[in-house]
C-alpha positions, 0 to 999 in steps of 0.5 A, a space after each residue: 314730610 319731614 324736612 330732614 327726611 326730604 333733604 337726605 332723599 334728595 341727596 339719595 337720588 343725587 348720589 344714585 345719579 352720580 353713581 350711574 355717571 361714574 358706573 358709565 364713565 368706568 365702563 368707557 374707560 375701561 373699554 378704551 383701555 381694552 381697545 388699547 391693550 388689543 391695538 398694542 397686541 396687533 401691532 407686536 404680531 405684525 411686526 413679528 412679520 409671520 403668517 396667520 398659520 405660523 401665529 396660530 402654530 407659535 400659540 398652540 405651542 406656548 400656550 401650555 408652558 405660558 399657562 403653567 408659568 403663570 400658575 406658578 408665578 401666582 399670576 392669574 386673571 386678566 392683565 388689568 387685575 394684575 395691573 392695578 398699580 397703573 395710574 389713573 387716566 
């Protein structure tokens, strides 16, 4: 095989391995971020010191108005999609 073709083929293989490693790293970082966000939510709810039934009712009451507010503000999607300006870890 032509040495240039072989060299490029080797570089392609190395690049594919690096991409797979980076994709795994990205998935892990996204998982960590979600875990921390969830913990913040749980801590905020616990700080409210309300019962599960009261929390469920509060969420039912605020859901329609929150969705309307998001729709009019143009903020749609997950928090991670709306916070693209955060620094990388």
